[in-house]
C-alpha positions as CSV (number, residue, x, y, z in Angstrom):
1,M,152.9,65.4,139.6
2,K,152.6,65.1,135.9
3,L,151.3,61.5,136.4
4,R,148.6,62.7,138.8
5,V,147.4,65.4,136.3
6,L,147.2,62.9,133.4
7,S,145.2,60.4,135.6
8,S,142.7,63.2,136.4
9,L,142.3,64.1,132.8
10,L,141.7,60.5,131.8
11,L,139.1,60.1,134.6
12,L,137.2,63.2,133.3
13,V,137.1,61.9,129.8
14,F,135.8,58.5,131.0
15,L,133.1,60.1,133.2
16,A,132.0,62.7,130.6
17,P,128.6,61.9,129.0
18,Q,128.8,60.5,125.5
19,F,126.9,62.3,122.7
20,P,127.2,60.5,119.4
21,A,127.5,62.8,116.3
22,S,124.1,61.5,115.0
23,R,122.4,62.6,118.2
24,L,124.0,66.1,118.1
25,A,123.0,66.4,114.4
26,A,119.4,65.4,115.3
27,Q,119.3,68.0,118.1
28,A,120.6,70.7,115.8
29,S,118.1,69.8,113.1
30,S,115.3,69.8,115.7
31,S,116.3,73.2,116.9
32,A,116.5,74.6,113.3
33,Q,113.0,73.3,112.6
34,K,111.7,74.7,115.9
35,F,112.9,78.2,115.0
36,S,112.3,78.2,111.2
37,P,109.0,79.8,110.2
38,P,106.7,77.9,107.9
39,S,107.6,78.4,104.3
40,R,106.7,77.5,100.7
41,T,109.1,77.0,97.8
42,F,107.6,77.3,94.3
43,H,108.2,78.2,90.7
44,F,106.3,81.3,89.7
45,T,105.6,82.2,86.0
46,Y,104.7,85.8,85.1
47,S,103.6,86.0,81.5
48,F,101.9,88.7,79.4
49,T,101.3,89.7,75.8
50,V,101.1,93.2,74.5
51,K,98.6,92.8,71.7
52,D,97.2,94.7,68.8
53,I,100.0,97.2,68.7
54,P,99.1,99.9,66.1
55,S,101.1,99.4,62.9
56,G,102.3,103.0,63.0
57,A,103.6,102.9,66.5
58,Q,107.1,104.3,66.9
59,R,107.9,103.2,70.5
60,V,106.6,100.7,73.0
61,R,107.8,101.0,76.6
62,V,107.3,98.1,79.0
63,W,107.8,98.0,82.8
64,I,107.6,94.7,84.7
65,P,107.5,94.5,88.5
66,V,110.1,92.2,90.0
67,P,109.9,90.6,93.5
68,Q,113.0,91.0,95.5
69,T,114.8,89.0,98.1
70,D,114.4,90.1,101.7
71,Q,114.0,88.6,105.2
72,H,110.5,87.2,104.2
73,Q,111.3,85.7,100.8
74,T,114.1,84.5,98.7
75,V,113.8,85.1,94.9
76,R,115.9,83.7,92.0
77,V,115.2,84.6,88.4
78,L,115.3,81.4,86.3
79,A,114.6,82.7,82.8
80,V,113.5,85.9,81.0
81,K,111.9,85.6,77.5
82,A,111.3,88.9,75.7
83,P,111.4,90.2,72.2
84,V,114.2,92.7,73.0
85,K,116.8,93.0,75.7
86,T,115.6,94.0,79.2
87,R,117.4,95.9,81.9
88,T,116.8,96.0,85.6
89,T,116.1,99.4,87.2
90,R,114.8,100.5,90.6
91,E,112.6,103.4,91.6
92,R,113.8,105.8,94.3
93,E,110.9,106.3,96.7
94,Y,110.2,102.7,97.8
95,G,113.1,100.9,96.2
96,N,111.0,98.6,94.0
97,P,113.0,96.8,91.3
98,M,111.6,96.3,87.8
99,M,112.6,95.2,84.3
100,Y,112.4,97.8,81.6
101,A,112.2,97.1,77.8
102,E,111.9,99.6,75.0
103,I,110.8,98.4,71.6
104,K,111.1,100.3,68.3
105,Y,108.4,98.9,66.1
106,P,110.6,97.5,63.4
107,E,112.2,95.3,66.1
108,I,109.0,94.0,67.5
109,Q,108.4,90.3,67.6
110,N,106.0,89.1,64.9
111,P,105.3,92.6,63.6
112,A,102.5,91.3,61.3
113,A,100.5,90.3,64.3
114,G,101.3,93.5,66.2
115,K,102.2,91.8,69.5
116,A,105.1,91.4,72.0
117,E,105.3,88.4,74.4
118,F,107.1,88.4,77.8
119,T,107.7,85.7,80.3
120,V,109.7,85.8,83.5
121,E,110.2,82.6,85.5
122,Y,111.2,82.6,89.2
123,K,112.1,80.2,92.0
124,I,110.8,81.7,95.2
125,T,110.8,80.7,98.9
126,R,108.3,82.6,100.9
127,R,108.4,82.5,104.7
128,E,105.7,83.3,107.3
129,Y,106.1,86.8,108.6
130,S,105.1,87.1,112.3
131,Q,105.8,89.7,115.0
132,G,103.6,87.9,117.6
133,D,100.0,88.4,118.7
134,Y,98.4,91.5,120.1
135,A,99.3,90.7,123.7
136,Q,103.0,90.3,122.8
137,L,103.0,93.4,120.7
138,E,101.2,95.5,123.3
139,R,103.8,94.6,126.0
140,T,106.6,96.1,123.9
141,D,104.6,99.1,122.6
142,Q,106.4,102.4,123.0
143,K,104.5,105.6,123.7
144,P,104.4,108.1,122.0
145,T,105.5,107.1,118.5
146,L,108.5,109.0,117.2
147,V,108.8,109.2,113.4
148,A,112.2,109.2,111.8
149,A,112.8,111.6,109.0
150,S,113.4,108.7,106.7
151,M,109.8,107.5,107.2
152,S,108.1,110.9,106.6
153,R,106.7,109.6,103.3
154,L,104.9,106.8,105.2
155,I,102.8,109.3,107.2
156,A,102.0,111.4,104.2
157,P,98.8,111.0,102.2
158,D,98.5,109.2,98.8
159,S,96.2,110.2,96.0
160,L,93.5,107.7,97.2
161,I,94.6,107.6,100.9
162,P,94.0,111.0,102.5
163,T,94.9,111.8,106.1
164,D,92.4,114.6,106.5
165,G,88.7,115.0,106.2
166,K,86.6,111.9,106.7
167,I,89.7,109.7,107.4
168,K,91.0,112.0,110.1
169,E,87.5,112.2,111.7
170,L,87.3,108.4,111.7
171,A,90.8,108.2,113.2
172,V,89.7,110.4,116.1
173,E,86.6,108.3,116.6
174,V,88.2,104.9,116.4
175,T,91.8,105.3,117.7
176,G,91.8,108.8,119.4
177,S,91.6,107.6,123.0
178,Q,94.7,105.3,122.5
179,T,98.4,106.1,122.6
180,G,101.1,104.1,120.9
181,A,101.3,102.4,117.5
182,V,100.0,99.0,118.6
183,A,97.3,100.4,120.8
184,K,96.0,102.5,117.8
185,A,96.5,99.9,115.1
186,K,94.4,97.2,116.9
187,P,91.1,99.2,117.1
188,A,91.6,100.3,113.5
189,Y,92.1,96.7,112.5
190,D,89.0,95.6,114.5
191,Y,86.9,98.4,113.1
192,F,87.4,97.4,109.4
193,F,87.2,93.7,110.2
194,T,83.8,94.3,111.8
195,N,82.4,97.1,109.6
196,M,83.4,96.0,106.1
197,R,82.7,93.0,104.0
198,Y,84.7,91.3,101.2
199,D,82.5,92.0,98.2
200,K,83.6,92.5,94.6
201,T,80.1,93.1,93.0
202,G,79.3,96.2,91.1
203,S,81.9,98.9,90.5
204,G,84.2,101.1,92.6
205,W,86.0,98.4,94.4
206,G,89.7,97.5,93.8
207,R,91.1,101.0,93.5
208,G,92.0,101.3,97.2
209,D,90.1,104.5,97.5
210,A,90.0,105.0,101.3
211,V,87.0,107.3,101.4
212,W,85.0,105.2,99.0
213,A,85.7,102.1,101.1
214,C,84.6,103.9,104.3
215,D,81.4,105.0,102.7
216,S,80.6,101.7,100.9
217,K,81.9,99.4,103.7
218,R,82.9,96.7,101.1
219,G,85.5,95.8,98.5
220,N,88.6,93.7,98.1
221,C,92.0,93.7,99.8
222,T,93.0,97.2,98.5
223,D,89.7,98.6,99.9
224,F,90.2,97.0,103.4
225,H,93.8,98.2,103.8
226,S,93.7,101.7,102.3
227,P,91.5,103.2,105.0
228,F,93.5,101.2,107.7
229,I,96.7,102.9,106.4
230,G,95.0,106.2,106.3
231,L,93.8,106.1,109.9
232,L,97.3,105.2,111.2
233,R,99.0,107.9,109.1
234,A,96.4,110.4,110.3
235,D,97.7,109.6,113.8
236,G,101.3,110.0,112.7
237,I,102.1,106.3,112.6
238,P,104.1,105.1,109.6
239,A,102.1,102.6,107.5
240,R,102.7,101.0,104.1
241,F,101.0,99.0,101.4
242,D,102.4,95.7,100.1
243,I,101.1,93.9,97.0
244,G,101.9,90.6,95.2
245,F,100.0,87.4,94.5
246,P,98.3,84.8,96.6
247,L,99.1,81.1,96.6
248,P,96.1,78.8,97.1
249,E,96.6,77.1,100.5
250,N,95.5,73.6,99.5
251,K,96.9,73.4,96.0
252,D,100.4,72.7,94.8
253,K,100.1,74.2,91.3
254,G,97.7,76.2,89.1
255,D,96.9,79.6,87.6
256,I,96.5,82.6,89.8
257,A,93.6,84.9,88.9
258,G,94.9,88.2,90.4
259,Y,96.8,90.1,93.0
260,H,96.6,90.2,96.8
261,C,97.7,93.0,99.1
262,W,98.2,93.6,102.8
263,A,99.5,96.4,105.1
264,E,102.3,97.0,107.7
265,F,102.6,99.6,110.4
266,Y,105.7,100.6,112.3
267,A,106.0,100.1,116.1
268,P,109.3,101.6,117.4
269,K,110.4,98.7,119.6
270,T,109.2,96.0,117.4
271,G,109.7,97.2,113.8
272,W,107.3,96.6,110.9
273,V,104.1,94.7,111.9
274,P,102.0,93.1,109.2
275,V,98.2,92.9,109.1
276,D,95.9,91.2,106.6
277,I,92.3,92.3,107.3
278,S,90.7,90.9,104.2
279,E,92.2,87.4,104.7
280,A,91.0,87.6,108.3
281,W,87.5,88.5,107.1
282,K,87.5,85.5,104.7
283,A,88.8,83.1,107.4
284,K,87.3,84.6,110.6
285,E,88.9,81.9,112.8
286,K,92.2,83.6,112.0
287,E,91.1,87.1,113.0
288,D,93.7,87.2,115.9
289,Y,96.5,85.6,113.7
290,F,96.3,88.2,110.9
291,F,97.0,91.1,113.3
292,G,100.8,90.8,113.6
293,S,101.3,87.9,111.1
294,V,100.9,87.0,107.5
295,D,101.3,83.4,106.3
296,A,103.6,82.0,103.6
297,N,100.7,81.7,101.0
298,R,101.8,84.7,99.0
299,V,104.7,86.4,97.2
300,Q,105.3,90.2,97.4
301,F,106.1,92.1,94.3
302,S,106.2,95.7,95.4
303,T,105.5,98.3,98.1
304,G,103.7,101.6,98.0
305,R,101.1,103.7,96.1
306,D,101.5,106.5,93.6
307,V,104.5,104.8,92.1
308,A,106.8,106.6,89.7
309,L,108.6,104.1,87.6
310,S,112.3,104.0,86.5
311,P,112.9,105.3,83.9
312,K,109.9,107.6,84.6
313,Q,106.7,106.9,82.7
314,D,105.1,109.6,80.6
315,G,101.7,109.0,82.3
316,P,100.8,109.7,85.9
317,A,102.1,107.7,88.9
318,L,100.7,104.2,89.2
319,N,98.1,103.6,91.9
320,Y,100.0,100.4,92.7
321,F,102.5,98.3,90.8
322,V,101.8,94.5,90.4
323,Y,100.8,94.2,86.8
324,P,103.0,95.1,83.8
325,Y,102.7,98.8,82.7
326,V,102.9,99.7,79.0
327,E,103.0,102.9,77.1
328,V,102.8,103.2,73.3
329,D,104.1,106.5,71.9
330,G,103.8,108.2,75.4
331,K,100.3,107.0,76.2
332,R,99.2,104.3,78.6
333,Y,98.3,101.1,76.7
334,D,96.0,98.5,78.3
335,K,95.6,95.8,75.6
336,L,97.4,93.1,77.5
337,D,96.7,89.4,78.0
338,K,98.1,88.4,81.4
339,Q,98.7,84.9,82.9
340,F,100.3,84.0,86.3
341,S,100.9,80.5,87.6
342,F,102.8,78.6,90.2
343,E,104.0,75.1,90.9
344,E,105.3,73.9,94.3
345,V,108.8,72.7,94.5
346,K,108.9,69.4,96.3
347,S,111.5,69.1,99.0
348,E,114.1,66.5,98.4
């Protein structure tokens, strides 16, 4: 009996298909590549100088936004250069981390020149963030939207994003006949894509004033996304504001002139869904893509508007937090020279 069982086992081994280790490894690698979203890995340098500090100043306070690791990006701090020791803090409302430094004037670097220089260097991997296209999202839409108590802040107004008056009237006009988060978000997205233009001439743009944007029908990324957020919040749908820096798509290094922002809304069965209306406007062939997805050509530094820093600043809450914020003797100080740059990390 034992001989018969042993013979059967040997026959099974002989007849089993042979899969060399190299073939299995190749299949595993292929599967990983198939399911890994597009990404970019780069060094990011965040530098600024607080200049012309008054000779009689007693205290200089500095807050620096810090990108954090999450499911869409991996962040590692490589170096911090500062005239005094910094510490990492985190504000409560949105959970944004930051570096904080406090300088007593006798300690300041190069006091004769009245300046303080800061540089933070990072290694960052940013991944594409996609929840699928409208058809996929609509199939999983849940109606009506139920808002958890933890998200109540994200249906409340901001200083420049009201949820009443003109914004509420526009929400009724644009999204009122729809039910469900995705079904309301898509016509709001289409409305601002069609009725606004990316235009940074003149004044008024860049503050993310939702009412101004609706009236002017132009602006930059803050002006596209603020009224979008307002319309959804007016309908009771949680929506939030994300801000960071763009990476040029066809360059592997260089300076970055300024920030970029986008928005997310919450769909109960899907989770947070990203939109980037201003990028869609600039690359109109990607109109469908940027509803439900944002590419890897960016890094996020913070979330939210009306940001109270940690420790709390003496001035009012910040409209948004992507640039360094400085106070000298309790008053906001804007004499800063800023420089941001990146360099792609070549894969080995």
